[in-house]
C-alpha positions, 0 to 999 in steps of 0.5 A, spaced: 513 522 447 514 524 454 518 529 457 524 528 461 521 530 467 515 526 466 519 520 465 522 522 472 516 522 475 514 515 472 520 512 475 519 515 482 512 513 482 513 506 480 519 506 485 514 508 491 509 503 489 514 497 489 517 499 496 511 501 499 507 494 497 513 490 499 513 494 506 505 493 506 506 485 505 511 485 510 507 488 516 500 487 513 501 479 513 502 478 520 497 483 522 492 480 517 493 473 520 492 476 527 486 479 526 483 473 522 485 468 528 484 473 534 478 472 539 480 479 542 473 482 544 476 489 542 479 487 535 474 491 532 477 498 534 484 496 531 480 494 524 476 501 524 483 504 525 486 500 519 480 502 515 480 509 516 484 511 510 478 508 506 473 514 508 478 519 511 479 525 506 486 524 503 488 531 505 486 530 512 490 524 513 496 527 509 495 533 514 496 529 520 502 525 517 505 532 515 505 534 523 508 527 525 513 527 520 515 535 521 521 537 525 517 538 531 513 531 530 515 524 533 517 521 527 521 527 524 524 528 531 526 521 531 529 521 524 533 527 526 535 524 533 539 519 529 542 523 524 537 524 518 535 530 514 528 530 516 522 526 513 517 531 511 518 533 503 522 527 502 522 520 498 522 517 505 516 521 508 512 519 501 513 511 503 511 512 510 505 516 508 503 511 502 504 505 507 499 508 512 494 510 506 494 503 503 494 499 509 487 497 508 488 495 501 493 490 503 490 488 510 483 487 508 484 482 502 489 478 507 485 478 513 479 475 509 483 470 505 486 467 512 479 467 515 477 462 509 483 457 512 479 452 515 481 451 522 481 443 522 486 444 517 491 447 521 489 443 527 491 437 523 498 439 522 498 441 529 497 433 531 503 432 526 507 436 530 507 442 526 509 448 529 506 455 529 511 458 524 511 451 520 503 451 519 503 458 517 508 458 512 506 451 509 499 451 510 496 458 511 500 462 506 499 457 500 492 457 501 491 464 502 495 465 496 489 469 492 489 474 498 496 475 497 496 476 490 490 481 491 493 485 496 499 486 493 496 488 486 491 493 490 496 496 494 501 497 488 495 500 484 493 504 490 499 507 491 500 509 483 494 514 484 495 517 490 495 525 490 492 528 496 497 525 501 503 525 497 502 532 495 501 534 503 507 531 505 512 531 499 510 537 496 512 538 488 519 537 488 521 534 481 526 528 482 524 527 489 517 527 491 513 529 484 509 523 482 505 522 476 499 524 479 502 531 481 505 531 474 498 531 471 496 536 476 501 541 474 500 540 466 493 541 467 495 548 471 499 550 465 494 548 460 498 543 457 493 538 456 497 533 451 502 532 456 496 531 462 493 526 457 499 522 456 500 521 463 493 520 465 492 514 459 498 511 461 496 510 469 489 508 466 492 503 462 497 500 467 491 500 473 486 497 468 492 491 466 493 490 474 486 489 476 485 485 470 490 481 472 488 480 479 481 478 477 484 473 472 488 470 477 482 469 482 478 466 477 483 461 476 484 459 483 477 458 484 477 454 478 483 449 480 481 449 488 478 443 490 
């Protein structure tokens, strides 16, 4: 049904989405917790920076990431310094770009979920000599599980459909940086609408199933919550 190149692009897309989502959860969870609990007066500046990919054209973000990941950029130079082969037009570069581009889709649901945790619950645990990490992992995180699931699904689904950012920083190298969205564009350019339709329908169905699952889980949590 799908050509070998399309299957490779699909595997690369799923691999990119999984790795990026994992990194986003590891980095985004403590960041969201801090944003939800902090009273720093200039916190809105950081929130605006995190939300920037929501309104910034992907090609603009991709262009500046390309400069940063290139051999003369700070991240590219750092990679070369430690013996790397460069980050631009590589899978590692795609991961970095995806993390930046999907950051608000992970941080914002987590921040809202953490903000909904009542401080009195955490204070009660503190009176029982529960430390900060203990309160976070045994109370805050379980209570914010719906936000964690939403963040994971949204981050994964958003990475599946990336185009502008990955094209700018990764190009179109089959087997290395060619993801499904770029493969669809290539099929359309070649007037191979059948292949483009097959990949597009696959992404459409997968995205719908992911969103359907997140709404069903959130509804279930609301029904069983006290």
